[in-house]
All heavy atoms as TSV, in Angstrom:
chain	resi	resn	atom	element	x	y	z
A	1	MET	N	N	0.829	-1.159	-0.014
A	1	MET	CA	C	-0.010	0.021	0.022
A	1	MET	C	C	0.889	1.224	-0.032
A	1	MET	O	O	1.147	1.819	-1.021
A	1	MET	CB	C	-0.898	-0.039	1.210
A	1	MET	CG	C	-1.502	1.270	1.473
A	1	MET	SD	S	-2.809	1.523	2.614
A	1	MET	CE	C	-2.617	0.853	4.031
A	2	LEU	N	N	1.393	1.624	1.147
A	2	LEU	CA	C	2.306	2.787	1.233
A	2	LEU	C	C	3.706	2.280	1.043
A	2	LEU	O	O	4.082	1.249	1.532
A	2	LEU	CB	C	2.124	3.473	2.554
A	2	LEU	CG	C	0.680	3.900	2.913
A	2	LEU	CD1	C	0.539	4.357	4.331
A	2	LEU	CD2	C	0.226	5.017	1.994
A	3	ASP	N	N	4.554	3.072	0.440
A	3	ASP	CA	C	5.876	2.621	0.089
A	3	ASP	C	C	6.965	3.424	0.766
A	3	ASP	O	O	7.834	3.984	0.155
A	3	ASP	CB	C	6.074	2.587	-1.391
A	3	ASP	CG	C	7.395	1.901	-1.797
A	3	ASP	OD1	O	7.789	0.986	-1.096
A	3	ASP	OD2	O	7.926	2.284	-2.849
A	4	ASN	N	N	6.875	3.554	2.105
A	4	ASN	CA	C	7.923	4.277	2.796
A	4	ASN	C	C	8.676	3.316	3.649
A	4	ASN	O	O	8.143	2.706	4.599
A	4	ASN	CB	C	7.320	5.348	3.707
A	4	ASN	CG	C	6.715	6.495	2.877
A	4	ASN	OD1	O	7.019	6.627	1.727
A	4	ASN	ND2	N	5.929	7.316	3.490
A	5	LYS	N	N	9.975	3.115	3.328
A	5	LYS	CA	C	10.776	2.122	4.021
A	5	LYS	C	C	11.382	2.708	5.265
A	5	LYS	O	O	11.692	3.904	5.353
A	5	LYS	CB	C	11.844	1.579	3.061
A	5	LYS	CG	C	11.235	0.888	1.905
A	5	LYS	CD	C	12.203	0.414	0.965
A	5	LYS	CE	C	11.403	-0.316	-0.123
A	5	LYS	NZ	N	11.991	-0.701	-1.272
A	6	SER	N	N	11.595	1.869	6.230
A	6	SER	CA	C	12.284	2.165	7.525
A	6	SER	C	C	11.687	3.392	8.236
A	6	SER	O	O	12.398	4.204	8.755
A	6	SER	CB	C	13.779	2.356	7.299
A	6	SER	OG	O	14.032	3.499	6.538
A	7	MET	N	N	10.401	3.470	8.252
A	7	MET	CA	C	9.719	4.497	9.036
A	7	MET	C	C	9.561	4.003	10.443
A	7	MET	O	O	9.386	2.834	10.713
A	7	MET	CB	C	8.339	4.813	8.452
A	7	MET	CG	C	8.363	5.485	7.122
A	7	MET	SD	S	6.674	5.774	6.469
A	7	MET	CE	C	6.183	7.100	7.523
A	8	GLU	N	N	9.610	4.897	11.385
A	8	GLU	CA	C	9.343	4.572	12.775
A	8	GLU	C	C	7.820	4.424	12.953
A	8	GLU	O	O	7.008	4.918	12.162
A	8	GLU	CB	C	9.820	5.712	13.679
A	8	GLU	CG	C	11.308	5.871	13.730
A	8	GLU	CD	C	11.662	6.963	14.699
A	8	GLU	OE1	O	11.031	7.103	15.756
A	8	GLU	OE2	O	12.664	7.677	14.418
A	9	PHE	N	N	7.473	3.733	14.048
A	9	PHE	CA	C	6.043	3.493	14.310
A	9	PHE	C	C	5.217	4.747	14.317
A	9	PHE	O	O	4.191	4.835	13.688
A	9	PHE	CB	C	5.869	2.757	15.681
A	9	PHE	CG	C	4.441	2.811	16.114
A	9	PHE	CD1	C	3.516	1.975	15.555
A	9	PHE	CD2	C	4.037	3.639	17.151
A	9	PHE	CE1	C	2.178	2.011	15.957
A	9	PHE	CE2	C	2.717	3.683	17.545
A	9	PHE	CZ	C	1.769	2.860	16.980
A	10	LYS	N	N	5.752	5.783	14.985
A	10	LYS	CA	C	4.996	7.054	15.106
A	10	LYS	C	C	4.673	7.630	13.699
A	10	LYS	O	O	3.617	8.136	13.503
A	10	LYS	CB	C	5.708	8.041	15.984
A	10	LYS	CG	C	7.068	8.521	15.430
A	10	LYS	CD	C	7.707	9.489	16.387
A	10	LYS	CE	C	8.955	10.074	15.724
A	10	LYS	NZ	N	9.081	11.502	15.898
A	11	ASP	N	N	5.634	7.563	12.819
A	11	ASP	CA	C	5.426	8.096	11.446
A	11	ASP	C	C	4.538	7.232	10.651
A	11	ASP	O	O	3.675	7.709	9.874
A	11	ASP	CB	C	6.768	8.237	10.749
A	11	ASP	CG	C	7.747	9.144	11.538
A	11	ASP	OD1	O	7.241	10.207	11.981
A	11	ASP	OD2	O	8.906	8.781	11.641
A	12	LYS	N	N	4.675	5.908	10.822
A	12	LYS	CA	C	3.806	4.938	10.062
A	12	LYS	C	C	2.382	5.093	10.494
A	12	LYS	O	O	1.467	5.154	9.663
A	12	LYS	CB	C	4.286	3.522	10.354
A	12	LYS	CG	C	3.660	2.439	9.508
A	12	LYS	CD	C	4.202	2.420	8.092
A	12	LYS	CE	C	5.562	1.767	8.048
A	12	LYS	NZ	N	5.974	1.451	6.671
A	13	LEU	N	N	2.143	5.214	11.772
A	13	LEU	CA	C	0.746	5.411	12.257
A	13	LEU	C	C	0.115	6.651	11.714
A	13	LEU	O	O	-0.999	6.637	11.207
A	13	LEU	CB	C	0.773	5.415	13.784
A	13	LEU	CG	C	-0.612	5.653	14.447
A	13	LEU	CD1	C	-1.615	4.572	14.027
A	13	LEU	CD2	C	-0.535	5.781	15.941
A	14	LYS	N	N	0.908	7.773	11.764
A	14	LYS	CA	C	0.313	8.989	11.261
A	14	LYS	C	C	0.017	8.903	9.747
A	14	LYS	O	O	-1.009	9.383	9.309
A	14	LYS	CB	C	1.254	10.167	11.544
A	14	LYS	CG	C	0.674	11.488	11.143
A	14	LYS	CD	C	1.549	12.645	11.651
A	14	LYS	CE	C	0.877	13.982	11.324
A	14	LYS	NZ	N	1.662	15.075	11.816
A	15	GLU	N	N	0.910	8.262	9.006
A	15	GLU	CA	C	0.722	8.149	7.581
A	15	GLU	C	C	-0.503	7.256	7.270
A	15	GLU	O	O	-1.310	7.613	6.388
A	15	GLU	CB	C	1.988	7.568	6.915
A	15	GLU	CG	C	1.793	7.511	5.410
A	15	GLU	CD	C	3.072	7.181	4.701
A	15	GLU	OE1	O	3.352	6.014	4.567
A	15	GLU	OE2	O	3.763	8.119	4.268
A	16	LEU	N	N	-0.617	6.146	7.963
A	16	LEU	CA	C	-1.795	5.300	7.722
A	16	LEU	C	C	-3.098	6.052	8.075
A	16	LEU	O	O	-4.086	5.969	7.376
A	16	LEU	CB	C	-1.655	4.039	8.604
A	16	LEU	CG	C	-0.660	2.984	8.146
A	16	LEU	CD1	C	-0.406	1.938	9.226
A	16	LEU	CD2	C	-1.159	2.301	6.836
A	17	ARG	N	N	-3.063	6.802	9.174
A	17	ARG	CA	C	-4.283	7.532	9.641
A	17	ARG	C	C	-4.622	8.568	8.604
A	17	ARG	O	O	-5.816	8.679	8.190
A	17	ARG	CB	C	-3.974	8.157	10.982
A	17	ARG	CG	C	-5.203	8.991	11.514
A	17	ARG	CD	C	-4.905	9.535	12.870
A	17	ARG	NE	N	-3.738	10.395	12.932
A	17	ARG	CZ	C	-3.722	11.676	12.473
A	17	ARG	NH1	N	-4.781	12.222	11.893
A	17	ARG	NH2	N	-2.613	12.422	12.636
A	18	THR	N	N	-3.665	9.368	8.174
A	18	THR	CA	C	-3.965	10.437	7.268
A	18	THR	C	C	-4.322	9.892	5.848
A	18	THR	O	O	-5.132	10.496	5.125
A	18	THR	CB	C	-2.832	11.477	7.161
A	18	THR	OG1	O	-1.604	10.798	6.775
A	18	THR	CG2	C	-2.670	12.164	8.475
A	19	TRP	N	N	-3.720	8.775	5.486
A	19	TRP	CA	C	-4.054	8.134	4.208
A	19	TRP	C	C	-5.522	7.782	4.150
A	19	TRP	O	O	-6.155	7.864	3.134
A	19	TRP	CB	C	-3.182	6.847	4.021
A	19	TRP	CG	C	-3.381	6.200	2.729
A	19	TRP	CD1	C	-2.863	6.601	1.490
A	19	TRP	CD2	C	-4.145	5.036	2.474
A	19	TRP	NE1	N	-3.306	5.709	0.524
A	19	TRP	CE2	C	-4.081	4.760	1.088
A	19	TRP	CE3	C	-4.906	4.199	3.319
A	19	TRP	CZ2	C	-4.732	3.640	0.524
A	19	TRP	CZ3	C	-5.537	3.096	2.701
A	19	TRP	CH2	C	-5.431	2.857	1.351
A	20	LYS	N	N	-6.086	7.397	5.295
A	20	LYS	CA	C	-7.514	7.058	5.353
A	20	LYS	C	C	-8.364	8.303	5.601
A	20	LYS	O	O	-9.589	8.202	5.693
A	20	LYS	CB	C	-7.779	6.054	6.498
A	20	LYS	CG	C	-7.332	4.655	6.150
A	20	LYS	CD	C	-7.919	3.616	7.029
A	20	LYS	CE	C	-9.169	3.108	6.449
A	20	LYS	NZ	N	-9.565	1.802	6.515
A	21	GLY	N	N	-7.693	9.485	5.702
A	21	GLY	CA	C	-8.435	10.720	5.925
A	21	GLY	C	C	-9.069	10.867	7.290
A	21	GLY	O	O	-10.075	11.503	7.452
A	22	LEU	N	N	-8.424	10.299	8.290
A	22	LEU	CA	C	-8.938	10.304	9.650
A	22	LEU	C	C	-8.201	11.272	10.554
A	22	LEU	O	O	-6.965	11.400	10.478
A	22	LEU	CB	C	-8.850	8.922	10.288
A	22	LEU	CG	C	-9.590	7.771	9.622
A	22	LEU	CD1	C	-9.168	6.432	10.207
A	22	LEU	CD2	C	-11.078	8.002	9.772
A	23	SER	N	N	-8.952	11.932	11.401
A	23	SER	CA	C	-8.294	12.685	12.490
A	23	SER	C	C	-7.919	11.658	13.605
A	23	SER	O	O	-8.433	10.535	13.555
A	23	SER	CB	C	-9.277	13.711	13.041
A	23	SER	OG	O	-10.369	13.068	13.715
A	24	GLN	N	N	-7.207	12.123	14.544
A	24	GLN	CA	C	-6.939	11.183	15.705
A	24	GLN	C	C	-8.204	10.875	16.404
A	24	GLN	O	O	-8.367	9.684	16.802
A	24	GLN	CB	C	-5.941	11.894	16.653
A	24	GLN	CG	C	-4.568	12.067	16.129
A	24	GLN	CD	C	-3.638	12.798	17.073
A	24	GLN	OE1	O	-4.047	13.386	18.072
A	24	GLN	NE2	N	-2.347	12.804	16.741
A	25	MET	N	N	-9.112	11.806	16.543
A	25	MET	CA	C	-10.395	11.523	17.243
A	25	MET	C	C	-11.199	10.464	16.449
A	25	MET	O	O	-11.778	9.583	17.024
A	25	MET	CB	C	-11.171	12.782	17.425
A	25	MET	CG	C	-12.481	12.572	18.176
A	25	MET	SD	S	-12.257	11.867	19.815
A	25	MET	CE	C	-11.563	13.250	20.695
A	26	ASN	N	N	-11.210	10.633	15.117
A	26	ASN	CA	C	-11.954	9.647	14.262
A	26	ASN	C	C	-11.347	8.210	14.412
A	26	ASN	O	O	-12.111	7.243	14.497
A	26	ASN	CB	C	-11.988	10.042	12.811
A	26	ASN	CG	C	-12.766	11.296	12.548
A	26	ASN	OD1	O	-12.298	12.153	11.816
A	26	ASN	ND2	N	-13.942	11.458	13.129
A	27	LEU	N	N	-10.049	8.143	14.414
A	27	LEU	CA	C	-9.372	6.866	14.542
A	27	LEU	C	C	-9.729	6.279	15.914
A	27	LEU	O	O	-10.003	5.083	16.033
A	27	LEU	CB	C	-7.891	7.011	14.377
A	27	LEU	CG	C	-7.070	5.675	14.511
A	27	LEU	CD1	C	-7.547	4.619	13.521
A	27	LEU	CD2	C	-5.567	5.933	14.338
A	28	ALA	N	N	-9.727	7.072	16.935
A	28	ALA	CA	C	-10.049	6.629	18.273
A	28	ALA	C	C	-11.490	6.052	18.288
A	28	ALA	O	O	-11.704	5.006	18.829
A	28	ALA	CB	C	-9.936	7.781	19.278
A	29	LYS	N	N	-12.407	6.783	17.697
A	29	LYS	CA	C	-13.798	6.283	17.674
A	29	LYS	C	C	-13.950	5.012	16.885
A	29	LYS	O	O	-14.712	4.132	17.300
A	29	LYS	CB	C	-14.684	7.364	17.070
A	29	LYS	CG	C	-14.927	8.583	17.984
A	29	LYS	CD	C	-15.810	9.623	17.303
A	29	LYS	CE	C	-15.934	10.837	18.226
A	29	LYS	NZ	N	-16.676	11.923	17.596
A	30	GLU	N	N	-13.224	4.917	15.758
A	30	GLU	CA	C	-13.294	3.719	14.928
A	30	GLU	C	C	-12.695	2.483	15.598
A	30	GLU	O	O	-13.123	1.371	15.351
A	30	GLU	CB	C	-12.547	3.967	13.599
A	30	GLU	CG	C	-13.252	4.970	12.699
A	30	GLU	CD	C	-14.408	4.359	11.939
A	30	GLU	OE1	O	-14.362	3.238	11.539
A	30	GLU	OE2	O	-15.392	5.115	11.758
A	31	THR	N	N	-11.687	2.669	16.417
A	31	THR	CA	C	-10.965	1.528	16.986
A	31	THR	C	C	-11.200	1.257	18.434
A	31	THR	O	O	-10.854	0.193	18.967
A	31	THR	CB	C	-9.424	1.771	16.829
A	31	THR	OG1	O	-9.084	2.938	17.537
A	31	THR	CG2	C	-9.041	1.858	15.367
A	32	GLY	N	N	-11.782	2.269	19.123
A	32	GLY	CA	C	-11.962	2.082	20.593
A	32	GLY	C	C	-10.715	2.450	21.403
A	32	GLY	O	O	-10.713	2.246	22.598
A	33	LEU	N	N	-9.684	2.934	20.749
A	33	LEU	CA	C	-8.469	3.375	21.408
A	33	LEU	C	C	-8.690	4.822	21.786
A	33	LEU	O	O	-9.554	5.537	21.238
A	33	LEU	CB	C	-7.307	3.254	20.466
A	33	LEU	CG	C	-6.991	1.858	19.945
A	33	LEU	CD1	C	-6.008	1.932	18.819
A	33	LEU	CD2	C	-6.466	0.969	21.073
A	34	SER	N	N	-7.907	5.325	22.718
A	34	SER	CA	C	-8.114	6.693	23.167
A	34	SER	C	C	-7.361	7.647	22.266
A	34	SER	O	O	-6.263	7.372	21.735
A	34	SER	CB	C	-7.661	6.905	24.625
A	34	SER	OG	O	-6.272	6.975	24.707
A	35	GLN	N	N	-7.947	8.863	22.063
A	35	GLN	CA	C	-7.342	9.850	21.225
A	35	GLN	C	C	-6.020	10.317	21.874
A	35	GLN	O	O	-5.054	10.500	21.175
A	35	GLN	CB	C	-8.300	11.060	21.055
A	35	GLN	CG	C	-7.798	12.117	20.082
A	35	GLN	CD	C	-6.916	13.172	20.805
A	35	GLN	OE1	O	-7.118	13.499	21.947
A	35	GLN	NE2	N	-5.950	13.670	20.076
A	36	SER	N	N	-6.015	10.411	23.176
A	36	SER	CA	C	-4.758	10.847	23.839
A	36	SER	C	C	-3.636	9.826	23.633
A	36	SER	O	O	-2.478	10.213	23.421
A	36	SER	CB	C	-5.008	11.136	25.317
A	36	SER	OG	O	-5.379	9.948	26.013
A	37	ALA	N	N	-3.960	8.558	23.621
A	37	ALA	CA	C	-2.962	7.535	23.380
A	37	ALA	C	C	-2.418	7.651	21.979
A	37	ALA	O	O	-1.200	7.632	21.723
A	37	ALA	CB	C	-3.485	6.132	23.650
A	38	ILE	N	N	-3.334	7.838	21.022
A	38	ILE	CA	C	-2.876	7.995	19.626
A	38	ILE	C	C	-2.006	9.190	19.419
A	38	ILE	O	O	-0.984	9.114	18.760
A	38	ILE	CB	C	-4.117	8.071	18.676
A	38	ILE	CG1	C	-4.870	6.719	18.754
A	38	ILE	CG2	C	-3.744	8.455	17.292
A	38	ILE	CD1	C	-6.258	6.742	18.108
A	39	ALA	N	N	-2.353	10.294	20.086
A	39	ALA	CA	C	-1.565	11.522	20.018
A	39	ALA	C	C	-0.158	11.270	20.598
A	39	ALA	O	O	0.872	11.646	19.988
A	39	ALA	CB	C	-2.230	12.656	20.738
A	40	LYS	N	N	-0.107	10.595	21.742
A	40	LYS	CA	C	1.249	10.317	22.369
A	40	LYS	C	C	2.060	9.379	21.525
A	40	LYS	O	O	3.281	9.536	21.398
A	40	LYS	CB	C	1.039	9.686	23.750
A	40	LYS	CG	C	0.505	10.741	24.787
A	40	LYS	CD	C	0.249	10.069	26.092
A	40	LYS	CE	C	-0.374	11.032	27.091
A	40	LYS	NZ	N	-0.777	10.366	28.333
A	41	TRP	N	N	1.409	8.400	20.865
A	41	TRP	CA	C	2.158	7.504	19.988
A	41	TRP	C	C	2.743	8.264	18.777
A	41	TRP	O	O	3.916	8.042	18.398
A	41	TRP	CB	C	1.260	6.392	19.460
A	41	TRP	CG	C	0.723	5.444	20.527
A	41	TRP	CD1	C	1.235	5.224	21.776
A	41	TRP	CD2	C	-0.486	4.690	20.397
A	41	TRP	NE1	N	0.415	4.379	22.455
A	41	TRP	CE2	C	-0.643	4.002	21.636
A	41	TRP	CE3	C	-1.419	4.505	19.432
A	41	TRP	CZ2	C	-1.724	3.132	21.904
A	41	TRP	CZ3	C	-2.519	3.696	19.702
A	41	TRP	CH2	C	-2.608	3.011	20.911
A	42	GLU	N	N	1.900	9.141	18.200
A	42	GLU	CA	C	2.382	9.872	17.013
A	42	GLU	C	C	3.440	10.872	17.386
A	42	GLU	O	O	4.251	11.234	16.483
A	42	GLU	CB	C	1.201	10.558	16.301
A	42	GLU	CG	C	0.296	9.580	15.637
A	42	GLU	CD	C	-0.806	10.253	14.837
A	42	GLU	OE1	O	-0.844	11.464	14.691
A	42	GLU	OE2	O	-1.610	9.506	14.199
A	43	LEU	N	N	3.488	11.334	18.614
A	43	LEU	CA	C	4.560	12.241	19.022
A	43	LEU	C	C	5.817	11.439	19.528
A	43	LEU	O	O	6.830	12.047	19.810
A	43	LEU	CB	C	4.049	13.110	20.231
A	43	LEU	CG	C	3.011	14.174	19.814
A	43	LEU	CD1	C	2.413	14.812	21.050
A	43	LEU	CD2	C	3.585	15.208	18.878
A	44	GLY	N	N	5.670	10.172	19.636
A	44	GLY	CA	C	6.773	9.368	20.067
A	44	GLY	C	C	7.018	9.421	21.587
A	44	GLY	O	O	8.071	9.008	22.074
A	45	LYS	N	N	6.000	9.866	22.289
A	45	LYS	CA	C	6.115	9.984	23.767
A	45	LYS	C	C	5.933	8.628	24.467
A	45	LYS	O	O	6.449	8.406	25.539
A	45	LYS	CB	C	5.138	11.009	24.287
A	45	LYS	CG	C	5.476	12.383	23.897
A	45	LYS	CD	C	4.596	13.395	24.595
A	45	LYS	CE	C	5.015	14.799	24.241
A	45	LYS	NZ	N	4.370	15.825	25.081
A	46	THR	N	N	5.069	7.803	23.882
A	46	THR	CA	C	4.797	6.452	24.458
A	46	THR	C	C	4.706	5.472	23.306
A	46	THR	O	O	4.598	5.877	22.160
A	46	THR	CB	C	3.497	6.405	25.324
A	46	THR	OG1	O	2.404	6.703	24.443
A	46	THR	CG2	C	3.547	7.360	26.484
A	47	GLU	N	N	4.662	4.195	23.664
A	47	GLU	CA	C	4.505	3.165	22.675
A	47	GLU	C	C	3.273	2.361	22.951
A	47	GLU	O	O	2.866	2.209	24.117
A	47	GLU	CB	C	5.728	2.268	22.643
A	47	GLU	CG	C	6.999	2.999	22.197
A	47	GLU	CD	C	8.197	2.100	22.064
A	47	GLU	OE1	O	8.130	0.907	22.378
A	47	GLU	OE2	O	9.280	2.634	21.636
A	48	PRO	N	N	2.622	1.831	21.941
A	48	PRO	CA	C	1.400	1.067	22.142
A	48	PRO	C	C	1.641	-0.296	22.798
A	48	PRO	O	O	2.717	-0.858	22.685
A	48	PRO	CB	C	0.843	0.910	20.731
A	48	PRO	CG	C	2.025	0.873	19.910
A	48	PRO	CD	C	3.007	1.854	20.511
A	49	THR	N	N	0.627	-0.792	23.444
A	49	THR	CA	C	0.633	-2.156	23.987
A	49	THR	C	C	0.454	-3.138	22.846
A	49	THR	O	O	0.076	-2.743	21.745
A	49	THR	CB	C	-0.506	-2.353	24.992
A	49	THR	OG1	O	-1.759	-2.189	24.273
A	49	THR	CG2	C	-0.454	-1.398	26.157
A	50	ALA	N	N	0.733	-4.417	23.123
A	50	ALA	CA	C	0.563	-5.429	22.101
A	50	ALA	C	C	-0.919	-5.458	21.633
A	50	ALA	O	O	-1.211	-5.639	20.478
A	50	ALA	CB	C	0.968	-6.786	22.639
A	51	SER	N	N	-1.849	-5.314	22.599
A	51	SER	CA	C	-3.285	-5.376	22.236
A	51	SER	C	C	-3.644	-4.191	21.359
A	51	SER	O	O	-4.453	-4.347	20.422
A	51	SER	CB	C	-4.137	-5.480	23.477
A	51	SER	OG	O	-3.944	-4.394	24.318
A	52	ALA	N	N	-3.098	-3.020	21.617
A	52	ALA	CA	C	-3.376	-1.854	20.765
A	52	ALA	C	C	-2.792	-2.050	19.335
A	52	ALA	O	O	-3.437	-1.688	18.354
A	52	ALA	CB	C	-2.763	-0.600	21.378
A	53	LEU	N	N	-1.609	-2.662	19.278
A	53	LEU	CA	C	-1.026	-2.954	17.963
A	53	LEU	C	C	-1.907	-3.907	17.132
A	53	LEU	O	O	-2.080	-3.730	15.947
A	53	LEU	CB	C	0.379	-3.510	18.128
A	53	LEU	CG	C	1.468	-2.559	18.477
A	53	LEU	CD1	C	2.723	-3.309	18.832
A	53	LEU	CD2	C	1.707	-1.580	17.347
A	54	ILE	N	N	-2.518	-4.885	17.828
A	54	ILE	CA	C	-3.363	-5.802	17.182
A	54	ILE	C	C	-4.652	-5.080	16.616
A	54	ILE	O	O	-5.034	-5.308	15.522
A	54	ILE	CB	C	-3.730	-6.990	18.089
A	54	ILE	CG1	C	-2.528	-7.836	18.275
A	54	ILE	CG2	C	-4.901	-7.787	17.470
A	54	ILE	CD1	C	-2.663	-8.863	19.405
A	55	VAL	N	N	-5.172	-4.185	17.430
A	55	VAL	CA	C	-6.334	-3.397	16.994
A	55	VAL	C	C	-5.999	-2.587	15.792
A	55	VAL	O	O	-6.758	-2.570	14.772
A	55	VAL	CB	C	-6.849	-2.453	18.140
A	55	VAL	CG1	C	-7.830	-1.482	17.675
A	55	VAL	CG2	C	-7.431	-3.329	19.300
A	56	LEU	N	N	-4.830	-1.901	15.784
A	56	LEU	CA	C	-4.450	-1.096	14.662
A	56	LEU	C	C	-4.196	-1.983	13.435
A	56	LEU	O	O	-4.557	-1.583	12.322
A	56	LEU	CB	C	-3.168	-0.319	15.013
A	56	LEU	CG	C	-3.373	0.792	16.063
A	56	LEU	CD1	C	-2.005	1.326	16.529
A	56	LEU	CD2	C	-4.225	1.894	15.536
A	57	SER	N	N	-3.570	-3.102	13.604
A	57	SER	CA	C	-3.283	-4.014	12.567
A	57	SER	C	C	-4.550	-4.486	11.843
A	57	SER	O	O	-4.632	-4.450	10.628
A	57	SER	CB	C	-2.502	-5.238	13.078
A	57	SER	OG	O	-2.367	-6.204	12.106
A	58	ARG	N	N	-5.556	-4.823	12.643
A	58	ARG	CA	C	-6.808	-5.273	12.086
A	58	ARG	C	C	-7.555	-4.152	11.418
A	58	ARG	O	O	-8.130	-4.302	10.310
A	58	ARG	CB	C	-7.674	-5.872	13.197
A	58	ARG	CG	C	-7.154	-7.201	13.607
A	58	ARG	CD	C	-8.035	-7.800	14.683
A	58	ARG	NE	N	-7.540	-9.137	15.036
A	58	ARG	CZ	C	-7.796	-9.720	16.162
A	58	ARG	NH1	N	-8.518	-9.141	17.130
A	58	ARG	NH2	N	-7.294	-10.946	16.413
A	59	TYR	N	N	-7.504	-2.945	12.000
A	59	TYR	CA	C	-8.194	-1.811	11.454
A	59	TYR	C	C	-7.623	-1.395	10.073
A	59	TYR	O	O	-8.345	-1.161	9.132
A	59	TYR	CB	C	-8.144	-0.600	12.429
A	59	TYR	CG	C	-8.899	0.543	11.823
A	59	TYR	CD1	C	-10.288	0.609	11.831
A	59	TYR	CD2	C	-8.233	1.646	11.266
A	59	TYR	CE1	C	-10.978	1.645	11.254
A	59	TYR	CE2	C	-8.869	2.706	10.713
A	59	TYR	CZ	C	-10.278	2.707	10.703
A	59	TYR	OH	O	-10.957	3.735	10.103
A	60	PHE	N	N	-6.274	-1.313	10.006
A	60	PHE	CA	C	-5.623	-0.873	8.784
A	60	PHE	C	C	-5.376	-2.031	7.801
A	60	PHE	O	O	-4.897	-1.818	6.743
A	60	PHE	CB	C	-4.300	-0.156	9.091
A	60	PHE	CG	C	-4.496	1.187	9.736
A	60	PHE	CD1	C	-4.046	1.405	11.028
A	60	PHE	CD2	C	-5.120	2.202	9.028
A	60	PHE	CE1	C	-4.213	2.651	11.610
A	60	PHE	CE2	C	-5.275	3.449	9.614
A	60	PHE	CZ	C	-4.824	3.721	10.920
A	61	ASN	N	N	-5.668	-3.259	8.250
A	61	ASN	CA	C	-5.424	-4.443	7.418
A	61	ASN	C	C	-3.990	-4.556	6.999
A	61	ASN	O	O	-3.671	-4.778	5.833
A	61	ASN	CB	C	-6.368	-4.439	6.224
A	61	ASN	CG	C	-6.450	-5.843	5.592
A	61	ASN	OD1	O	-6.320	-6.828	6.233
A	61	ASN	ND2	N	-6.652	-5.842	4.266
A	62	GLU	N	N	-3.123	-4.303	7.985
A	62	GLU	CA	C	-1.662	-4.372	7.779
A	62	GLU	C	C	-1.080	-5.230	8.896
A	62	GLU	O	O	-1.709	-5.276	9.988
A	62	GLU	CB	C	-1.032	-2.987	7.805
A	62	GLU	CG	C	-1.421	-2.045	6.697
A	62	GLU	CD	C	-0.829	-2.435	5.362
A	62	GLU	OE1	O	-0.013	-3.346	5.289
A	62	GLU	OE2	O	-1.229	-1.791	4.358
A	63	SER	N	N	0.050	-5.864	8.689
A	63	SER	CA	C	0.679	-6.674	9.724
A	63	SER	C	C	1.221	-5.719	10.833
A	63	SER	O	O	1.536	-4.588	10.561
A	63	SER	CB	C	1.811	-7.509	9.162
A	63	SER	OG	O	2.913	-6.712	8.789
A	64	VAL	N	N	1.347	-6.299	12.021
A	64	VAL	CA	C	1.968	-5.538	13.098
A	64	VAL	C	C	3.397	-5.230	12.726
A	64	VAL	O	O	3.902	-4.098	12.978
A	64	VAL	CB	C	1.942	-6.388	14.423
A	64	VAL	CG1	C	2.765	-5.763	15.510
A	64	VAL	CG2	C	0.483	-6.543	14.906
A	65	ASP	N	N	4.097	-6.116	12.088
A	65	ASP	CA	C	5.477	-5.818	11.651
A	65	ASP	C	C	5.518	-4.596	10.698
A	65	ASP	O	O	6.393	-3.754	10.791
A	65	ASP	CB	C	6.095	-7.047	10.938
A	65	ASP	CG	C	6.541	-8.088	11.891
A	65	ASP	OD1	O	6.575	-7.858	13.112
A	65	ASP	OD2	O	6.925	-9.205	11.433
A	66	TYR	N	N	4.547	-4.520	9.792
A	66	TYR	CA	C	4.478	-3.377	8.868
A	66	TYR	C	C	4.287	-2.061	9.692
A	66	TYR	O	O	4.945	-1.102	9.469
A	66	TYR	CB	C	3.388	-3.549	7.865
A	66	TYR	CG	C	3.281	-2.411	6.932
A	66	TYR	CD1	C	4.072	-2.283	5.787
A	66	TYR	CD2	C	2.303	-1.395	7.138
A	66	TYR	CE1	C	3.963	-1.182	4.997
A	66	TYR	CE2	C	2.203	-0.298	6.290
A	66	TYR	CZ	C	3.037	-0.207	5.211
A	66	TYR	OH	O	2.928	0.909	4.371
A	67	ILE	N	N	3.312	-2.108	10.585
A	67	ILE	CA	C	3.009	-0.923	11.368
A	67	ILE	C	C	4.181	-0.492	12.220
A	67	ILE	O	O	4.439	0.723	12.408
A	67	ILE	CB	C	1.748	-1.189	12.193
A	67	ILE	CG1	C	0.505	-1.286	11.292
A	67	ILE	CG2	C	1.482	-0.045	13.218
A	67	ILE	CD1	C	-0.771	-1.726	11.991
A	68	LEU	N	N	4.914	-1.450	12.711
A	68	LEU	CA	C	6.141	-1.093	13.507
A	68	LEU	C	C	7.326	-0.714	12.638
A	68	LEU	O	O	8.369	-0.319	13.175
A	68	LEU	CB	C	6.494	-2.333	14.376
A	68	LEU	CG	C	5.568	-2.611	15.549
A	68	LEU	CD1	C	5.964	-3.932	16.193
A	68	LEU	CD2	C	5.506	-1.451	16.500
A	69	GLY	N	N	7.211	-0.830	11.345
A	69	GLY	CA	C	8.310	-0.473	10.444
A	69	GLY	C	C	9.337	-1.558	10.322
A	69	GLY	O	O	10.434	-1.304	9.890
A	70	LEU	N	N	8.959	-2.813	10.695
A	70	LEU	CA	C	9.925	-3.929	10.618
A	70	LEU	C	C	9.923	-4.616	9.258
A	70	LEU	O	O	10.846	-5.379	8.969
A	70	LEU	CB	C	9.610	-4.952	11.704
A	70	LEU	CG	C	9.702	-4.389	13.134
A	70	LEU	CD1	C	9.232	-5.437	14.119
A	70	LEU	CD2	C	11.083	-3.900	13.471
A	71	GLN	N	N	8.870	-4.365	8.461
A	71	GLN	CA	C	8.816	-4.921	7.106
A	71	GLN	C	C	8.198	-3.903	6.183
A	71	GLN	O	O	7.497	-3.060	6.636
A	71	GLN	CB	C	8.079	-6.265	7.122
A	71	GLN	CG	C	6.590	-6.094	7.120
A	71	GLN	CD	C	5.877	-7.454	7.040
A	71	GLN	OE1	O	6.241	-8.371	7.756
A	71	GLN	NE2	N	4.893	-7.552	6.247
A	72	ASP	N	N	8.446	-4.082	4.897
A	72	ASP	CA	C	7.883	-3.141	3.932
A	72	ASP	C	C	6.537	-3.632	3.483
A	72	ASP	O	O	6.172	-4.746	3.510
A	72	ASP	CB	C	8.778	-3.129	2.685
A	72	ASP	CG	C	10.215	-2.584	3.053
A	72	ASP	OD1	O	10.331	-1.852	4.062
A	72	ASP	OD2	O	11.168	-2.971	2.356
């Protein structure tokens, strides 16, 4: 889908979110994750839990490895 290699999680998440045309609040509503957590992840202040990564993976239909920037 997106072709940006070696991106950090925070950048990958923001790109996936904006590619779908979502605000942080919209993504929070769609996934059940908190908007504040999403904001902190995108700023690189905190990292998501394994369960949050699974939610994001399912929502974006991408592997956890892809979202973490471990694979293209």
